[in-house]
Biopython code that builds the backbone (N, CA, C, O; Angstrom):
import numpy as np
from Bio.PDB.StructureBuilder import StructureBuilder

atoms = [
    (1, "MET", "N", (23.862, 5.293, 13.558)),
    (1, "MET", "CA", (23.970, 4.670, 11.898)),
    (1, "MET", "C", (22.354, 5.303, 11.341)),
    (1, "MET", "O", (21.166, 5.369, 11.656)),
    (2, "ILE", "N", (23.049, 5.569, 10.606)),
    (2, "ILE", "CA", (22.123, 6.119, 9.612)),
    (2, "ILE", "C", (20.970, 4.854, 8.927)),
    (2, "ILE", "O", (21.570, 4.293, 8.011)),
    (3, "LYS", "N", (20.108, 4.497, 9.029)),
    (3, "LYS", "CA", (19.288, 3.350, 8.694)),
    (3, "LYS", "C", (18.583, 4.082, 7.633)),
    (3, "LYS", "O", (18.803, 3.433, 6.610)),
    (4, "GLY", "N", (17.753, 5.232, 7.303)),
    (4, "GLY", "CA", (17.309, 5.549, 5.668)),
    (4, "GLY", "C", (17.571, 7.229, 5.882)),
    (4, "GLY", "O", (18.301, 7.769, 6.713)),
    (5, "ILE", "N", (16.692, 7.873, 4.808)),
    (5, "ILE", "CA", (16.655, 9.490, 4.472)),
    (5, "ILE", "C", (15.683, 9.528, 4.162)),
    (5, "ILE", "O", (15.123, 8.494, 3.799)),
    (6, "GLY", "N", (14.893, 11.004, 4.165)),
    (6, "GLY", "CA", (13.741, 11.053, 3.432)),
    (6, "GLY", "C", (13.435, 12.359, 3.189)),
    (6, "GLY", "O", (13.651, 13.200, 4.061)),
    (7, "VAL", "N", (12.814, 12.750, 1.803)),
    (7, "VAL", "CA", (12.656, 14.065, 1.817)),
    (7, "VAL", "C", (11.453, 14.422, 0.979)),
    (7, "VAL", "O", (10.814, 13.387, 0.791)),
    (8, "ASP", "N", (11.051, 15.148, 0.573)),
    (8, "ASP", "CA", (9.259, 15.412, 0.076)),
    (8, "ASP", "C", (9.363, 17.147, -0.073)),
    (8, "ASP", "O", (10.398, 17.770, 0.167)),
    (9, "ILE", "N", (8.269, 17.679, -0.451)),
    (9, "ILE", "CA", (7.835, 18.233, -1.234)),
    (9, "ILE", "C", (6.836, 18.610, -1.306)),
    (9, "ILE", "O", (6.120, 17.675, -1.663)),
    (10, "VAL", "N", (5.960, 19.990, -1.102)),
    (10, "VAL", "CA", (4.677, 20.494, -1.488)),
    (10, "VAL", "C", (4.630, 21.177, -1.854)),
    (10, "VAL", "O", (5.244, 22.074, -1.277)),
    (11, "ASP", "N", (4.013, 21.518, -2.963)),
    (11, "ASP", "CA", (3.499, 22.823, -3.826)),
    (11, "ASP", "C", (2.316, 23.363, -3.174)),
    (11, "ASP", "O", (1.302, 22.667, -3.238)),
    (12, "LEU", "N", (2.248, 24.646, -2.465)),
    (12, "LEU", "CA", (0.955, 25.162, -1.061)),
    (12, "LEU", "C", (-0.133, 25.534, -1.841)),
    (12, "LEU", "O", (-1.245, 25.692, -1.337)),
    (13, "ALA", "N", (0.065, 25.671, -2.904)),
    (13, "ALA", "CA", (-1.208, 26.069, -3.756)),
    (13, "ALA", "C", (-2.158, 24.800, -4.299)),
    (13, "ALA", "O", (-3.389, 24.824, -4.286)),
    (14, "ARG", "N", (-1.268, 23.591, -4.820)),
    (14, "ARG", "CA", (-1.576, 22.429, -5.442)),
    (14, "ARG", "C", (-2.713, 21.997, -3.964)),
    (14, "ARG", "O", (-3.882, 21.625, -3.863)),
    (15, "PHE", "N", (-1.651, 22.285, -3.051)),
    (15, "PHE", "CA", (-2.114, 21.452, -1.545)),
    (15, "PHE", "C", (-3.570, 22.038, -1.274)),
    (15, "PHE", "O", (-4.585, 21.374, -1.061)),
    (16, "GLU", "N", (-3.477, 23.176, -1.317)),
    (16, "GLU", "CA", (-4.475, 23.821, -0.994)),
    (16, "GLU", "C", (-5.937, 23.503, -1.818)),
    (16, "GLU", "O", (-7.032, 23.185, -1.352)),
    (17, "ARG", "N", (-5.607, 23.668, -2.908)),
    (17, "ARG", "CA", (-6.376, 23.028, -4.036)),
    (17, "ARG", "C", (-7.512, 21.598, -3.688)),
    (17, "ARG", "O", (-8.722, 21.436, -3.841)),
    (18, "GLN", "N", (-6.407, 20.750, -3.165)),
    (18, "GLN", "CA", (-7.174, 19.216, -3.078)),
    (18, "GLN", "C", (-7.888, 19.611, -1.706)),
    (18, "GLN", "O", (-8.993, 19.132, -1.451)),
    (19, "VAL", "N", (-7.126, 20.661, -0.645)),
    (19, "VAL", "CA", (-8.214, 20.297, 0.441)),
    (19, "VAL", "C", (-9.854, 20.935, 0.408)),
    (19, "VAL", "O", (-10.989, 20.619, 0.763)),
    (20, "GLU", "N", (-9.033, 22.180, -0.357)),
    (20, "GLU", "CA", (-10.660, 22.731, -0.802)),
    (20, "GLU", "C", (-11.728, 21.914, -1.703)),
    (20, "GLU", "O", (-12.950, 21.946, -1.562)),
    (21, "ARG", "N", (-11.033, 21.213, -2.610)),
    (21, "ARG", "CA", (-11.881, 19.630, -3.621)),
    (21, "ARG", "C", (-12.313, 18.441, -2.509)),
    (21, "ARG", "O", (-13.401, 17.872, -2.597)),
    (22, "THR", "N", (-11.645, 18.230, -1.788)),
    (22, "THR", "CA", (-11.811, 17.072, -0.685)),
    (22, "THR", "C", (-11.734, 17.636, 0.619)),
    (22, "THR", "O", (-10.677, 17.453, 1.222)),
    (23, "PRO", "N", (-12.623, 18.275, 1.170)),
    (23, "PRO", "CA", (-12.460, 18.502, 2.534)),
    (23, "PRO", "C", (-11.752, 17.091, 3.914)),
    (23, "PRO", "O", (-11.173, 17.133, 4.999)),
    (24, "ALA", "N", (-12.360, 15.849, 2.820)),
    (24, "ALA", "CA", (-12.109, 14.346, 3.344)),
    (24, "ALA", "C", (-10.866, 14.533, 4.193)),
    (24, "ALA", "O", (-10.833, 14.483, 5.423)),
    (25, "LEU", "N", (-9.461, 14.838, 3.061)),
    (25, "LEU", "CA", (-8.659, 15.087, 3.205)),
    (25, "LEU", "C", (-7.540, 15.040, 4.823)),
    (25, "LEU", "O", (-6.502, 14.454, 5.129)),
    (26, "ILE", "N", (-8.417, 15.944, 5.467)),
    (26, "ILE", "CA", (-8.121, 16.963, 6.802)),
    (26, "ILE", "C", (-7.708, 15.551, 7.670)),
    (26, "ILE", "O", (-6.624, 15.116, 8.059)),
    (27, "PRO", "N", (-9.321, 14.976, 7.796)),
    (27, "PRO", "CA", (-9.232, 14.245, 8.920)),
    (27, "PRO", "C", (-8.792, 12.997, 8.544)),
    (27, "PRO", "O", (-8.436, 12.282, 9.480)),
    (28, "ARG", "N", (-8.677, 12.287, 6.839)),
    (28, "ARG", "CA", (-7.891, 11.444, 6.529)),
    (28, "ARG", "C", (-6.285, 11.136, 6.904)),
    (28, "ARG", "O", (-5.630, 10.096, 6.980)),
    (29, "LEU", "N", (-5.996, 12.471, 7.089)),
    (29, "LEU", "CA", (-4.166, 12.551, 7.232)),
    (29, "LEU", "C", (-3.606, 12.919, 8.526)),
    (29, "LEU", "O", (-2.480, 12.597, 8.906)),
    (30, "PHE", "N", (-4.421, 13.588, 9.161)),
    (30, "PHE", "CA", (-3.958, 14.176, 10.248)),
    (30, "PHE", "C", (-4.448, 14.268, 11.751)),
    (30, "PHE", "O", (-5.532, 14.846, 11.679)),
    (31, "THR", "N", (-4.317, 14.128, 12.391)),
    (31, "THR", "CA", (-4.576, 14.127, 14.007)),
    (31, "THR", "C", (-5.494, 15.595, 14.739)),
    (31, "THR", "O", (-5.354, 16.818, 14.715)),
    (32, "GLU", "N", (-6.078, 14.997, 15.112)),
    (32, "GLU", "CA", (-7.139, 16.173, 15.950)),
    (32, "GLU", "C", (-6.728, 17.698, 16.038)),
    (32, "GLU", "O", (-7.067, 18.844, 15.745)),
    (33, "SER", "N", (-5.632, 16.810, 16.727)),
    (33, "SER", "CA", (-4.263, 18.568, 17.581)),
    (33, "SER", "C", (-3.899, 18.772, 15.921)),
    (33, "SER", "O", (-4.309, 19.841, 15.468)),
    (34, "GLU", "N", (-3.348, 18.091, 15.184)),
    (34, "GLU", "CA", (-2.572, 18.851, 13.785)),
    (34, "GLU", "C", (-4.170, 19.611, 12.670)),
    (34, "GLU", "O", (-3.861, 20.397, 11.773)),
    (35, "ARG", "N", (-4.835, 19.464, 12.758)),
    (35, "ARG", "CA", (-6.233, 20.038, 11.861)),
    (35, "ARG", "C", (-6.513, 21.200, 12.683)),
    (35, "ARG", "O", (-7.545, 21.732, 12.272)),
    (36, "THR", "N", (-5.965, 21.873, 13.777)),
    (36, "THR", "CA", (-6.180, 23.187, 13.978)),
    (36, "THR", "C", (-4.897, 24.495, 13.225)),
    (36, "THR", "O", (-4.771, 25.719, 13.254)),
    (37, "LEU", "N", (-4.188, 23.364, 12.633)),
    (37, "LEU", "CA", (-3.089, 24.234, 11.999)),
    (37, "LEU", "C", (-3.223, 24.807, 10.620)),
    (37, "LEU", "O", (-3.940, 24.133, 9.881)),
    (38, "PRO", "N", (-2.794, 25.702, 10.189)),
    (38, "PRO", "CA", (-3.365, 26.973, 9.026)),
    (38, "PRO", "C", (-2.546, 25.370, 7.916)),
    (38, "PRO", "O", (-1.764, 24.421, 7.977)),
    (39, "VAL", "N", (-3.554, 26.151, 6.980)),
    (39, "VAL", "CA", (-3.209, 25.089, 5.707)),
    (39, "VAL", "C", (-1.237, 24.641, 5.216)),
    (39, "VAL", "O", (-0.712, 23.569, 4.913)),
    (40, "ARG", "N", (-0.631, 26.168, 5.366)),
    (40, "ARG", "CA", (0.847, 25.821, 5.080)),
    (40, "ARG", "C", (1.789, 25.085, 5.742)),
    (40, "ARG", "O", (2.780, 24.513, 5.288)),
    (41, "SER", "N", (1.204, 25.188, 7.336)),
    (41, "SER", "CA", (1.243, 24.028, 8.262)),
    (41, "SER", "C", (1.011, 22.211, 8.047)),
    (41, "SER", "O", (1.639, 21.172, 8.251)),
    (42, "LEU", "N", (-0.042, 22.568, 7.617)),
    (42, "LEU", "CA", (-0.474, 20.722, 7.425)),
    (42, "LEU", "C", (-0.074, 20.284, 6.118)),
    (42, "LEU", "O", (-0.462, 19.167, 5.775)),
    (43, "ALA", "N", (0.775, 21.093, 5.160)),
    (43, "ALA", "CA", (1.560, 20.774, 3.809)),
    (43, "ALA", "C", (2.571, 20.182, 4.194)),
    (43, "ALA", "O", (2.825, 19.082, 3.703)),
    (44, "ALA", "N", (3.637, 20.900, 5.427)),
    (44, "ALA", "CA", (4.503, 20.726, 5.651)),
    (44, "ALA", "C", (4.314, 19.519, 6.439)),
    (44, "ALA", "O", (4.703, 18.449, 5.970)),
    (45, "ARG", "N", (3.605, 19.580, 7.911)),
    (45, "ARG", "CA", (3.017, 17.908, 7.762)),
    (45, "ARG", "C", (2.931, 16.710, 6.848)),
    (45, "ARG", "O", (3.511, 15.680, 7.190)),
    (46, "PHE", "N", (2.552, 16.736, 6.210)),
    (46, "PHE", "CA", (2.317, 16.027, 5.075)),
    (46, "PHE", "C", (3.265, 15.603, 4.012)),
    (46, "PHE", "O", (3.118, 14.719, 3.168)),
    (47, "ALA", "N", (4.291, 16.425, 4.224)),
    (47, "ALA", "CA", (5.657, 16.706, 3.486)),
    (47, "ALA", "C", (6.646, 15.433, 4.406)),
    (47, "ALA", "O", (7.290, 14.456, 4.025)),
    (48, "ALA", "N", (6.344, 16.090, 5.888)),
    (48, "ALA", "CA", (6.778, 15.438, 7.146)),
    (48, "ALA", "C", (6.783, 13.652, 7.058)),
    (48, "ALA", "O", (7.698, 12.829, 7.069)),
    (49, "LYS", "N", (5.180, 13.529, 6.960)),
    (49, "LYS", "CA", (4.836, 12.552, 6.982)),
    (49, "LYS", "C", (5.009, 11.247, 5.860)),
    (49, "LYS", "O", (5.177, 10.058, 6.129)),
    (50, "GLU", "N", (4.882, 12.055, 4.190)),
    (50, "GLU", "CA", (6.184, 11.318, 3.364)),
    (50, "GLU", "C", (7.035, 11.066, 3.727)),
    (50, "GLU", "O", (7.189, 9.870, 3.975)),
    (51, "ALA", "N", (8.100, 11.968, 3.987)),
    (51, "ALA", "CA", (9.792, 11.896, 4.312)),
    (51, "ALA", "C", (9.773, 10.958, 5.481)),
    (51, "ALA", "O", (10.431, 9.971, 5.153)),
    (52, "LEU", "N", (9.404, 10.854, 6.455)),
    (52, "LEU", "CA", (9.384, 9.337, 7.089)),
    (52, "LEU", "C", (8.866, 8.151, 6.211)),
    (52, "LEU", "O", (9.605, 7.167, 6.203)),
    (53, "ILE", "N", (7.898, 8.092, 5.587)),
    (53, "ILE", "CA", (7.611, 6.760, 4.804)),
    (53, "ILE", "C", (9.186, 6.467, 4.301)),
    (53, "ILE", "O", (9.665, 5.375, 4.605)),
    (54, "LYS", "N", (9.888, 7.289, 3.643)),
    (54, "LYS", "CA", (10.462, 7.148, 2.449)),
    (54, "LYS", "C", (11.831, 6.934, 3.545)),
    (54, "LYS", "O", (11.634, 5.861, 4.115)),
    (55, "ALA", "N", (12.411, 7.213, 3.766)),
    (55, "ALA", "CA", (12.928, 7.366, 5.757)),
    (55, "ALA", "C", (12.953, 5.563, 5.437)),
    (55, "ALA", "O", (13.885, 4.961, 4.904)),
    (56, "MET", "N", (11.899, 5.072, 5.839)),
    (56, "MET", "CA", (11.661, 3.697, 6.267)),
    (56, "MET", "C", (11.712, 2.783, 5.146)),
    (56, "MET", "O", (11.832, 1.587, 5.411)),
    (57, "GLY", "N", (11.636, 3.169, 3.869)),
    (57, "GLY", "CA", (11.420, 2.028, 3.106)),
    (57, "GLY", "C", (10.679, 1.976, 2.560)),
    (57, "GLY", "O", (10.754, 1.850, 1.337)),
    (58, "ASP", "N", (9.247, 2.073, 3.438)),
    (58, "ASP", "CA", (7.857, 1.554, 2.673)),
    (58, "ASP", "C", (6.852, 2.608, 3.961)),
    (58, "ASP", "O", (7.222, 3.381, 4.845)),
    (59, "SER", "N", (5.633, 2.198, 3.548)),
    (59, "SER", "CA", (4.342, 2.604, 4.236)),
    (59, "SER", "C", (3.894, 1.247, 5.124)),
    (59, "SER", "O", (3.164, 1.591, 6.054)),
    (60, "ALA", "N", (4.068, 0.197, 5.098)),
    (60, "ALA", "CA", (3.650, -1.256, 5.796)),
    (60, "ALA", "C", (3.475, -1.133, 6.870)),
    (60, "ALA", "O", (4.524, -0.728, 7.372)),
    (61, "GLY", "N", (2.520, -1.275, 7.783)),
    (61, "GLY", "CA", (2.292, -0.922, 8.897)),
    (61, "GLY", "C", (2.375, 0.403, 9.579)),
    (61, "GLY", "O", (2.620, 0.711, 10.746)),
    (62, "VAL", "N", (2.095, 1.108, 8.490)),
    (62, "VAL", "CA", (2.199, 2.574, 8.783)),
    (62, "VAL", "C", (0.534, 3.185, 8.606)),
    (62, "VAL", "O", (-0.058, 3.052, 7.535)),
    (63, "THR", "N", (-0.219, 3.984, 10.031)),
    (63, "THR", "CA", (-1.538, 5.253, 8.989)),
    (63, "THR", "C", (-0.871, 6.406, 9.690)),
    (63, "THR", "O", (-0.049, 6.739, 10.544)),
    (64, "TRP", "N", (-1.997, 6.920, 8.532)),
    (64, "TRP", "CA", (-0.987, 8.680, 8.720)),
    (64, "TRP", "C", (-1.244, 8.942, 10.521)),
    (64, "TRP", "O", (-0.559, 9.596, 11.306)),
    (65, "HIS", "N", (-2.378, 8.227, 10.730)),
    (65, "HIS", "CA", (-2.591, 9.375, 12.663)),
    (65, "HIS", "C", (-1.977, 8.873, 13.475)),
    (65, "HIS", "O", (-2.187, 9.276, 14.619)),
    (66, "GLU", "N", (-1.015, 7.852, 13.292)),
    (66, "GLU", "CA", (0.569, 7.598, 13.977)),
    (66, "GLU", "C", (1.399, 7.985, 13.737)),
    (66, "GLU", "O", (2.480, 7.880, 14.316)),
    (67, "LEU", "N", (1.059, 8.714, 12.535)),
    (67, "LEU", "CA", (2.863, 9.439, 12.565)),
    (67, "LEU", "C", (2.638, 10.891, 12.833)),
    (67, "LEU", "O", (3.212, 11.510, 11.938)),
    (68, "GLU", "N", (1.884, 11.952, 13.918)),
    (68, "GLU", "CA", (1.750, 13.181, 14.147)),
    (68, "GLU", "C", (2.858, 13.919, 14.270)),
    (68, "GLU", "O", (3.950, 13.515, 14.669)),
    (69, "VAL", "N", (2.628, 14.805, 13.989)),
    (69, "VAL", "CA", (4.078, 15.884, 14.019)),
    (69, "VAL", "C", (3.625, 16.948, 14.776)),
    (69, "VAL", "O", (2.721, 17.615, 14.271)),
    (70, "VAL", "N", (4.217, 17.405, 16.343)),
    (70, "VAL", "CA", (4.472, 17.716, 17.192)),
    (70, "VAL", "C", (5.442, 19.068, 17.374)),
    (70, "VAL", "O", (6.469, 19.081, 16.695)),
    (71, "SER", "N", (5.173, 20.212, 18.259)),
    (71, "SER", "CA", (6.185, 21.033, 18.193)),
    (71, "SER", "C", (7.252, 20.433, 19.652)),
    (71, "SER", "O", (6.639, 20.074, 20.658)),
    (72, "GLY", "N", (8.280, 20.391, 19.657)),
    (72, "GLY", "CA", (9.258, 19.775, 20.471)),
    (72, "GLY", "C", (9.943, 21.007, 21.095)),
    (72, "GLY", "O", (9.662, 22.193, 20.920)),
    (73, "VAL", "N", (11.048, 20.377, 21.977)),
    (73, "VAL", "CA", (11.687, 21.013, 22.777)),
    (73, "VAL", "C", (12.374, 22.539, 21.485)),
    (73, "VAL", "O", (12.832, 22.514, 20.343)),
    (74, "GLY", "N", (12.105, 23.596, 22.432)),
    (74, "GLY", "CA", (12.177, 25.133, 21.408)),
    (74, "GLY", "C", (11.059, 24.994, 20.633)),
    (74, "GLY", "O", (10.351, 26.000, 20.690)),
    (75, "GLY", "N", (10.780, 24.423, 20.172)),
    (75, "GLY", "CA", (9.279, 24.535, 19.169)),
    (75, "GLY", "C", (10.065, 23.871, 17.781)),
    (75, "GLY", "O", (9.610, 24.071, 16.655)),
    (76, "ASN", "N", (11.194, 23.130, 17.999)),
    (76, "ASN", "CA", (11.352, 22.082, 16.919)),
    (76, "ASN", "C", (10.083, 21.443, 16.493)),
    (76, "ASN", "O", (9.096, 21.468, 17.228)),
    (77, "PRO", "N", (10.077, 20.826, 15.240)),
    (77, "PRO", "CA", (8.941, 19.824, 15.080)),
    (77, "PRO", "C", (9.791, 18.241, 15.436)),
    (77, "PRO", "O", (10.963, 17.864, 15.430)),
    (78, "GLU", "N", (8.793, 17.780, 15.656)),
    (78, "GLU", "CA", (9.275, 16.118, 15.988)),
    (78, "GLU", "C", (7.992, 15.379, 15.934)),
    (78, "GLU", "O", (6.903, 15.896, 16.185)),
    (79, "PHE", "N", (8.201, 13.970, 15.548)),
    (79, "PHE", "CA", (7.590, 13.327, 15.384)),
    (79, "PHE", "C", (6.813, 12.729, 16.970)),
    (79, "PHE", "O", (7.609, 12.530, 17.888)),
    (80, "LEU", "N", (5.848, 12.557, 17.152)),
    (80, "LEU", "CA", (4.628, 11.752, 18.277)),
    (80, "LEU", "C", (4.111, 10.181, 17.370)),
    (80, "LEU", "O", (3.065, 9.944, 16.766)),
    (81, "LEU", "N", (5.185, 9.425, 17.574)),
    (81, "LEU", "CA", (4.779, 8.392, 16.596)),
    (81, "LEU", "C", (4.386, 7.037, 17.934)),
    (81, "LEU", "O", (5.047, 6.703, 18.917)),
    (82, "GLN", "N", (2.855, 6.453, 17.338)),
    (82, "GLN", "CA", (2.514, 5.421, 17.854)),
    (82, "GLN", "C", (1.832, 4.216, 17.289)),
    (82, "GLN", "O", (2.003, 3.755, 16.160)),
    (83, "GLY", "N", (0.760, 3.611, 18.548)),
    (83, "GLY", "CA", (1.154, 2.193, 17.562)),
    (83, "GLY", "C", (1.828, 1.046, 16.517)),
    (83, "GLY", "O", (2.747, 0.264, 16.759)),
    (84, "THR", "N", (1.116, 1.204, 15.377)),
    (84, "THR", "CA", (1.929, 0.120, 14.717)),
    (84, "THR", "C", (3.183, 0.892, 13.880)),
    (84, "THR", "O", (4.215, 0.300, 13.567)),
    (85, "ALA", "N", (2.969, 2.037, 13.633)),
    (85, "ALA", "CA", (3.924, 2.651, 13.094)),
    (85, "ALA", "C", (5.291, 2.843, 13.981)),
    (85, "ALA", "O", (6.335, 3.114, 13.389)),
    (86, "LEU", "N", (5.273, 2.687, 15.531)),
    (86, "LEU", "CA", (6.341, 2.629, 16.313)),
    (86, "LEU", "C", (6.792, 0.939, 16.082)),
    (86, "LEU", "O", (7.935, 0.509, 15.923)),
    (87, "GLN", "N", (5.529, 0.171, 16.122)),
    (87, "GLN", "CA", (6.287, -1.361, 15.723)),
    (87, "GLN", "C", (7.088, -1.325, 14.427)),
    (87, "GLN", "O", (8.133, -1.970, 14.341)),
    (88, "ALA", "N", (6.645, -0.618, 13.455)),
    (88, "ALA", "CA", (7.181, -0.729, 11.986)),
    (88, "ALA", "C", (8.672, -0.412, 12.613)),
    (88, "ALA", "O", (9.416, -1.269, 13.088)),
    (89, "LEU", "N", (8.981, 1.146, 12.505)),
    (89, "LEU", "CA", (9.981, 1.454, 12.997)),
    (89, "LEU", "C", (11.194, 0.635, 13.926)),
    (89, "LEU", "O", (12.361, 1.009, 13.815)),
    (90, "ALA", "N", (10.921, -0.221, 14.617)),
    (90, "ALA", "CA", (11.242, -1.433, 15.613)),
    (90, "ALA", "C", (11.923, -2.792, 14.562)),
    (90, "ALA", "O", (13.035, -3.316, 14.486)),
    (91, "ALA", "N", (10.770, -2.974, 13.941)),
    (91, "ALA", "CA", (10.854, -4.005, 13.063)),
    (91, "ALA", "C", (12.195, -3.297, 11.378)),
    (91, "ALA", "O", (12.710, -4.024, 10.528)),
    (92, "ARG", "N", (12.260, -2.567, 11.437)),
    (92, "ARG", "CA", (13.356, -1.801, 10.511)),
    (92, "ARG", "C", (14.520, -1.529, 11.548)),
    (92, "ARG", "O", (15.249, -0.616, 11.163)),
    (93, "GLY", "N", (14.884, -2.076, 12.753)),
    (93, "GLY", "CA", (15.943, -1.513, 13.770)),
    (93, "GLY", "C", (16.352, 0.340, 13.558)),
    (93, "GLY", "O", (17.488, 0.814, 13.507)),
    (94, "ILE", "N", (14.669, 1.311, 13.441)),
    (94, "ILE", "CA", (15.246, 2.567, 13.921)),
    (94, "ILE", "C", (14.879, 3.224, 15.455)),
    (94, "ILE", "O", (13.822, 3.183, 16.084)),
    (95, "THR", "N", (15.906, 3.711, 15.720)),
    (95, "THR", "CA", (15.526, 3.551, 17.345)),
    (95, "THR", "C", (15.006, 5.378, 17.462)),
    (95, "THR", "O", (14.290, 5.965, 18.274)),
    (96, "SER", "N", (15.682, 5.791, 16.370)),
    (96, "SER", "CA", (14.982, 7.603, 16.684)),
    (96, "SER", "C", (15.474, 8.506, 15.314)),
    (96, "SER", "O", (16.468, 8.434, 14.590)),
    (97, "VAL", "N", (14.330, 9.347, 15.330)),
    (97, "VAL", "CA", (14.114, 9.685, 13.794)),
    (97, "VAL", "C", (14.044, 11.604, 14.395)),
    (97, "VAL", "O", (13.579, 12.165, 15.388)),
    (98, "HIS", "N", (14.682, 12.001, 13.318)),
    (98, "HIS", "CA", (15.159, 13.577, 13.324)),
    (98, "HIS", "C", (13.966, 14.187, 11.652)),
    (98, "HIS", "O", (13.686, 13.811, 10.514)),
    (99, "LEU", "N", (13.659, 15.336, 12.647)),
    (99, "LEU", "CA", (13.096, 16.320, 10.912)),
    (99, "LEU", "C", (13.208, 17.727, 11.354)),
    (99, "LEU", "O", (13.151, 18.341, 12.419)),
    (100, "SER", "N", (13.415, 18.021, 9.941)),
    (100, "SER", "CA", (13.400, 19.169, 9.751)),
    (100, "SER", "C", (11.970, 19.700, 8.604)),
    (100, "SER", "O", (11.295, 18.987, 7.861)),
    (101, "MET", "N", (11.918, 20.652, 8.757)),
    (101, "MET", "CA", (10.511, 20.996, 7.993)),
    (101, "MET", "C", (10.431, 22.892, 7.899)),
    (101, "MET", "O", (10.524, 23.652, 8.863)),
    (102, "THR", "N", (10.246, 23.258, 6.519)),
    (102, "THR", "CA", (10.000, 24.743, 5.822)),
    (102, "THR", "C", (8.601, 24.448, 5.377)),
    (102, "THR", "O", (7.976, 23.421, 5.113)),
    (103, "HIS", "N", (8.298, 25.957, 5.396)),
    (103, "HIS", "CA", (7.205, 26.715, 3.901)),
    (103, "HIS", "C", (8.049, 27.904, 3.924)),
    (103, "HIS", "O", (8.542, 28.551, 4.848)),
    (104, "ASP", "N", (8.081, 28.018, 2.609)),
    (104, "ASP", "CA", (8.554, 29.028, 2.043)),
    (104, "ASP", "C", (7.805, 28.923, 0.386)),
    (104, "ASP", "O", (7.276, 27.926, -0.105)),
    (105, "ALA", "N", (7.973, 30.327, -0.255)),
    (105, "ALA", "CA", (8.165, 30.778, -1.340)),
    (105, "ALA", "C", (6.981, 29.718, -2.313)),
    (105, "ALA", "O", (7.331, 29.517, -3.476)),
    (106, "GLY", "N", (6.059, 29.272, -1.999)),
    (106, "GLY", "CA", (5.283, 28.287, -1.952)),
    (106, "GLY", "C", (5.039, 27.026, -1.766)),
    (106, "GLY", "O", (4.005, 26.476, -2.145)),
    (107, "VAL", "N", (6.004, 26.451, -1.148)),
    (107, "VAL", "CA", (6.397, 25.670, -1.357)),
    (107, "VAL", "C", (6.652, 24.583, 0.000)),
    (107, "VAL", "O", (7.384, 25.162, 0.802)),
    (108, "ALA", "N", (6.417, 23.723, 0.306)),
    (108, "ALA", "CA", (6.641, 22.827, 1.503)),
    (108, "ALA", "C", (7.590, 21.897, 1.987)),
    (108, "ALA", "O", (7.268, 20.764, 1.627)),
    (109, "CYS", "N", (8.920, 21.918, 2.846)),
    (109, "CYS", "CA", (9.827, 20.842, 2.659)),
    (109, "CYS", "C", (9.743, 19.866, 4.164)),
    (109, "CYS", "O", (9.486, 20.262, 5.301)),
    (110, "ALA", "N", (9.996, 18.761, 3.786)),
    (110, "ALA", "CA", (10.591, 18.607, 4.958)),
    (110, "ALA", "C", (11.649, 17.129, 4.723)),
    (110, "ALA", "O", (11.831, 16.458, 3.707)),
    (111, "PHE", "N", (12.013, 17.039, 5.616)),
    (111, "PHE", "CA", (13.402, 16.248, 5.404)),
    (111, "PHE", "C", (14.258, 15.581, 7.116)),
    (111, "PHE", "O", (14.733, 16.042, 8.154)),
    (112, "VAL", "N", (13.937, 13.883, 6.268)),
    (112, "VAL", "CA", (13.832, 13.220, 7.908)),
    (112, "VAL", "C", (15.014, 12.253, 7.698)),
    (112, "VAL", "O", (15.172, 11.535, 6.710)),
    (113, "VAL", "N", (15.753, 12.332, 8.681)),
    (113, "VAL", "CA", (16.847, 11.150, 8.984)),
    (113, "VAL", "C", (16.636, 9.889, 10.113)),
    (113, "VAL", "O", (16.508, 10.169, 11.305)),
    (114, "ALA", "N", (16.624, 9.270, 9.904)),
    (114, "ALA", "CA", (15.845, 7.908, 10.529)),
    (114, "ALA", "C", (17.454, 6.951, 11.134)),
    (114, "ALA", "O", (18.221, 6.473, 10.298)),
    (115, "GLU", "N", (17.625, 6.867, 12.102)),
    (115, "GLU", "CA", (19.334, 6.772, 12.887)),
    (115, "GLU", "C", (18.700, 4.728, 13.595)),
    (115, "GLU", "O", (17.668, 4.202, 14.013)),
    (116, "GLY", "N", (19.913, 4.393, 13.353)),
    (116, "GLY", "CA", (19.334, 2.731, 14.265)),
    (116, "GLY", "C", (20.912, 2.697, 14.909)),
    (116, "GLY", "O", (21.825, 3.503, 14.728)),
    (117, "ASP", "N", (20.876, 1.258, 15.857)),
    (117, "ASP", "CA", (22.301, 1.211, 16.862)),
    (117, "ASP", "C", (22.892, 0.453, 15.221)),
    (117, "ASP", "O", (23.910, 1.000, 14.799)),
    (118, "SER", "N", (22.526, -0.310, 14.638)),
    (118, "SER", "CA", (23.739, -0.917, 13.851)),
    (118, "SER", "C", (23.205, -1.041, 12.545)),
    (118, "SER", "O", (23.898, -1.497, 11.636)),
]
sb = StructureBuilder()
sb.init_structure("model")
sb.init_model(0)
sb.init_chain("A")
sb.init_seg("    ")
for serial, (resi, resn, name, xyz) in enumerate(atoms, 1):
    if name == "N":
        sb.init_residue(resn, " ", resi, " ")
    sb.init_atom(name, np.array(xyz, "f"), 0.0, 1.0, " ", f" {name:<3s}", serial, name[0])
structure = sb.get_structure()
């Protein structure tokens, strides 16, 4: 059963300007392994984290580093969730999360579907 959906779009040029103006955003928003990626990939991961928060309904009990986006089977993106983020999902009855991301034509976009048993 679908518990929530979320979508987010990030303007790549604007995201890059923000990162240049405030370099501290990178360690604040991304895990150590995510930080090695190009800016367009970081923008897509930021969109993914925002989309997950929307699918959950709010960000209570969630920190940015607990929402890591990794390459899963076949290179498809998926979340590696930890700590209080896992607890927050469980409290909302969410048992699985599906993620799709893209970056093209100056934007990054992510779509999340959160599912639960009932």
